[in-house]
N, C-alpha and C positions, 0 to 999 in steps of 0.2 A: 449606462450610468454607474452600475456597480463596478464594472471593470475600470472605469475612469477613477473611481474612488480608490480601488486597490492600487492602481498605478501611482496615484498621488501619494499614498501612504508609503509605498516602497521607495519612491524617489526621495521623499522626506527622510526616510531612514538612511538611505545612501548618503545624502548630504550631511546628516547629523554625524555619521561616522567620520567623514572628512573634517568637519568643523572641530570635533573633539580631538582629533589627532594632529591637525595642522593649523587649526584656527581659521580655516577658510573653506568655502565650498569647493570640492574637487572639480578640476577642469573637465573631467570625464562625466560629470553628472548629466549634462544635456544629452550627450551621446547615449548614455545608459538609459535615460528616460525615453528617448526616441526609439531605441531598439526594443525596449520593453513594450512600449505602446504599439509598435508595428507588429510585434510578435503576437500579442494577445488580440489585436484587431484581426489578424489572420485567423486565429482560433475562433473568435466570435463570428466572423463571416462564414467560416466553415460550418459552425453549428447552425446559424440562421439559414444557410443554403441547403444543407443536407440533413439536418435534424431540427426543423423549425419548431416542433412542439416539445423539445427536450426541456428538462428542468432548468430554469434561468439562474438558479443560485449556485449550482455546483462549480461551474467554471470560474466565476469571480473568487470563490473561496480558495480554489486551487491556485489561481494566479497570485493571490496575496501570500499564501504559504510559500510558493516557489520563489517569489520576489524576496520575501523575508529571509529565506534560506540563502540566497545569493548575497544579500547584505551582510548576514552573520558570517558567512564564509570569507567575504572580503575583509570584515573587521578582524577575523582571526588571522588572515594573511598578513595584515599590518602588524598585529601583535607578534606573530612569529618572526617577521622580518626585523622588528625592533629588538627582540630578544637575541637574535643571531648577531646583530650589529654590536650590541652591548657585550656579548660574549666573545667577539672577535672571530666568529665563524662565518662561513659563506652564507649569504642570504638565499634561501630556497625560492624556487619559482612560485608564483601566485596560483592559487586554485580557483579563484572566483571567475576568471575568464573561461576556464574549462567547464565550470559549472553552468555558465551562461550558454556555452556552446551545446552542452548536453540538453539544456532546456530548449534550445532551438530545435534540436533533433527530436526531442520529445513532442513538441507542438506539431512538427511536421508529421510525425507518425500518428499523432492524435487525429489530425485532419484526414490523413490517408485512410485510417480505419473507418471514419465516418463516410468517406467517399466510396470505399470498396465494399463495405458491409452495409447494404441497404436493408437487410432483414436478418435480425439476430437469430432467428430460428434455423437459418442455414447452418449455423455452427453445430447444431445437434447431429447433422449428417456425418460430421467428421469426428465424432466423439472418441472412437477408439484410436483414430490417427493422432488426436490430441493427447490421449493417454500415453501412447507409445513415445511420442515426441517429448512429452513432459517427463517421463521416467528416464529417458536417455539424457535429457538436459540436467535432470536432478542428480544423476549418478556420474555425469561426465567429469566433474572435478576429482572424483575418487580414482580415476584411471591413472596408472603410472605413466609419467611423461606428458600428461595432458593437464592435470590440475596443478594449481599453485597454492602453497600454504602461506597465508598472511596473518600475522598476529595469532598463530596457533590454530586457526581454522582453515580447512581445505575447501574453500568455496569458490575459488576463482579459476578461470581458464585464461591463459595469456594469449592474446592475439596481436602479434607484433609488439608495439610499445604500450598497448592498452591491456587492461585486465577486465574481463567480463564475468559477471556473476550469473550463470545460467539458471539458478534456482528462481530468480525473479520472474523470468518468462515461464518457467515450468509451473509456477504457482497459478498463473492464469490458464494455461493449457489444461492443467489437472482440474481446475474448477469447472471448465467447460465439460470435461468428461464426467465429473461428479454429478453435475446438473442433469445431463442427458441420461446417465445410468440410473440415477435415483428416481427420475420421473418414470422411466420404463419399468422399474422394479418396485415402485412404491407400494403397490397392493400386496406383493409377496412379503416385503420387509415389514409391513404393518401387522401381519398375522401374529397372534399371540399363542404361546404354548400353555401357559398357566398364569394365574393371577396371585401375586404374593404381596401382602401388605398394601393392597389397593393399586399395585403397579402391574401392568401386563408385560410379562417377560417375552422376548422373541423366541422363536424356535431355535434349537441348537444349530440346525443345518443352515440357518440364515445368518450366522455369525461370521461367515467367511469374509465379506467385504470389509467389515471393521477390523478383523484380525489382520487382513492383508495391509490395510492402511497403517495399522499399528506397527507391524513388522517393518514396513517401509520407513516409517519415522525412526524406528530404532536403528535401522541400517544407516540412515543419514547421521544420527547421533554418534554411532560407533566409528563409521568410516571417515566422515568429514569433520567430526568433533564440533558440530554446530547445534547447540541446544535450541537456539531461536528458531531455525528453520524446521527442526523436528517438531517442536511444539506448534508452530504455525500450521504446518500441513495436516497434522493429525487433528488439531482443533477445528480447522475449516471443515474437514470431512465429517466429523462427528456432529457439528452444528447443522450442516446441510442435511445430514441423515435425519436429525431430529425434526427439522423444518418439513422435510418431505413426508415423514411418517406420522408426525405429531405424537410420538411415543416417548415418554419421559425415560423409559427403561434404556433407550439407546444413549441418552446423556449419562445416566448412571454407569452404564457399562464403559463408556468412554472415559469418564472420570476415574473409574476403578482401574482400568488398564494404564492410564497415564500415571496414577499414583503408584501402582506397582512397579512400572518401568522406571519411575523417578527414584524409588527406593533402591532398586537393583543398580541403577546407573551410579547412584551416589557411592555405593560400596565397591563397584567394579572399576569405575573410570576416574582417574585422578583429576582430570580437568573439570568434571562435573562436581566432584567433592570440593575442589578449591573454590569454585564459584559459590557453592552453597555455604561453605564456611566463611567466606568473605562477606556474604550477605548477612549471615547471622551476627557477625562481629567484625566489621571492617576495620575498627581501631586496634584489633589484636595484632595486625601486621600493617600498620598505617604507612610504613615506608616501603613495603613490598607489594604483596598481592592486593592489599586493601587501599593502596595509594590513590588509584584512580577514583574509586567511589568516595573516599574521604575528601579528596580535593573537590569533587563535584558537590558534595554536601556543604562544604565550607563556602564554595562559590555561591550556591543558591542562598545560603544563610546570609552572606554578605549583601546579596541583592535585596533581601527583605521584601517588602510589599511592592514598592515601585521601581526597584532596581537602581543601579548606579548611573544608568544612562548609556546609550550606545557609544562605544569608544572610551568609556570612563573606567571600565573594570579591568580585571586581569584573567580573562577566560582561558588564555593559552596555558595557564598552569595545570589545566586538566588534560591528561593524555588523550589523544584521539577526539579532541573536542569538535572537529569538523564532521565526524561520522557518528560513532556510537553515542557521544556525549554532547551533542549540540544542544540538547535541552538544558544542560547545565550552563552553557554560555548564554542562552536566552534568559534563564532564571537569574543569572548574576546581573546582567545589564538591563533587562526589562522587568525583573522582579516577578513576584507571584502574579501580578496583574497581567504581565506579558505571557506567562506560561498558561494562565487560564484562558486568555484570548486565543492562543494557539489551539488549545484543547477544544474551545468552543467552535472554532472553524472546522476542526476535524469532526466534531459532533454534528454540525450542520450537514456536512457532506454525507456522513453515515445515515443521519436521519432522512435526508432526501433520497438516499439510495434505498433505504427500507421502504420509504413511501413509493418509490418506483416499483419495487417488488409487489406491493399491494395493488398498484394500479394496472400492472401488466395483465393482459388477457390470456396469455398462454402459460402453461405450467413450467415449461423449460425456462422462459424468461423470468418468471417469478423466482424460481430457485436460483438461477444464475445471478440475478440482481441481489438477492439476499446473501448469497455466498461472497460476492465481490464486496458488498458493504461490510459484512462481518470480518472478512480478511483484513480490510483497512482498519477496522476498529481494534481487532486483536493485535495487529502489528503496532499500533500506537500504544495500546495498553502494555504490551511486552517491553517496549523500549523505555517509555516514560516510567513504568513501574520499576524497571531495573535501575534507572538513573536515580530515582528518588528513594530507593531502598525498600520498596514495597514487595518486590519479588527478586530472585537471583538474576544477575546480569546475563543478558544474551547478546548475540551479535547481530541483532536486527536493526536495520536503518530506519530512520523516521522519514516517512514519505514526503518528498519534495523539499524537505529542509536539510537533511543530511547530504554531505558531499558524496557523489557517486552517480555515474551515468546509467548503469543498469537499473538502478532503483527508479530514477526519474523517468526513463523511457517506458519501463514496464507499468508504472503507475499511471502514466498518461494513456496507455492502452486500456488499463482498467477503467479509467474515467470515460474514455470513448465508448466502451461497451455499455457502461451505465447510462450514458446519454442516448445511445442508440435504443436501448430498452425503454428508457423514459419517453423518447419520442414516439415509440410504438404504443405505449400505454396511455399517453396523454392525447394522442391523435383522435379527433372526433370519429366515432363509429359511423359507418355509412347509414344514411337515413333509410328506414324501412320502406319498402315499396308496397303500396296498397294493392289489393286484389284488382280493383278497377284499372289502375295504371298498368298492372302486369298484363291484364287481358287486352288492353288497348295496344300495348307494345307488341304482343304476340300476333294480334290481328294485322297490325301494320307490317310486321315482318312477313307474314303469310302472303299478304297482298303484293309485297315487293317481289317475292319469289315467283308468284304466279305471273306477274307482268313480265319478268325476265324470261320465264319459260315460253310465254306466248310470243 
């Protein structure tokens, strides 16, 4: 029922864009509605067949977010095409069909994970393999002749006509390693050396893991010029470390290291300094470095509370509106109400993910579910905070809404893992066997063996 409701809202939005642009419902609406319904029916059947006890709210929320993302990308396609025609330029190809194709791939991978991974604890056996693969993928774009620089950040690897962002998959692989490692080393990392101002400080020799994670995040920042991924990976590790040990001192150490590295990065790296200066005063260079943020703020201000309506605004005036700044497009045409609805959907997914962590019966699943949920929350905070001027801009995409295949597929893998852990935690525990029943079963088995022997 919830998936039907999500499908109806998405189809309504798709039709609204066509009516606003051409005064009629697009001829492709029926085909789009059928494709969307078939796709998420497949996902629903996969969950019901292979994870029947999984949380029922997560998939409908993801479907609604993904569908809204396709609608907004299509709306931006129409706006870009209209602008090109008015300027006498060649009309670029549409991105909405490719976004729908990547959604299809993501759903197929989602079902495949549920089919192939019947027990999430099996992932713990491959923790160090996941760590090695994750680090290779994370540093792959930095290799000469392999990585590709787009918009100043070296995050992509070109595979034929496509560009792939390996850090999206590396994020999940490293979280699997973090969960396994921290569960096995939790008792050691929880030991305290001394108590200062009511806080138990860890032993100096136990600082190695957090220092390694910190140095790895600095390497990403320096070599790939990606502030968003650097913050995301280090933040995930520190929070998972805090959850595993329940020591506030690890959070304070993480915040201290991040603050120190941010201060140094501001003074040493020009791209970090420019982003911070733009954040502090975007209007100081409103036609240059601050143009993107200024246009986004004006667009959201134009939208007001209820927005201009889908297809009625000018969201294409914001550079990279389909990727980093899709929140600005939503804010202009759906208003504050639309943005809050999107954040509420993400909030539901994160809340249900944390609830999955609490209900899981094994420590590895608990920590992995908490890490996956926090990674999603942090990613949303970083991109929405940057677009609204709360924090400096980063290059992180908004899950399921922003245009990009790597992000969509990797986040469907993330949701599949959450649902697998949820299925395990919500599955009824086996009924306890009474002593009398156990003795009767043992006696019956003994009698059967004697008969066969005779």
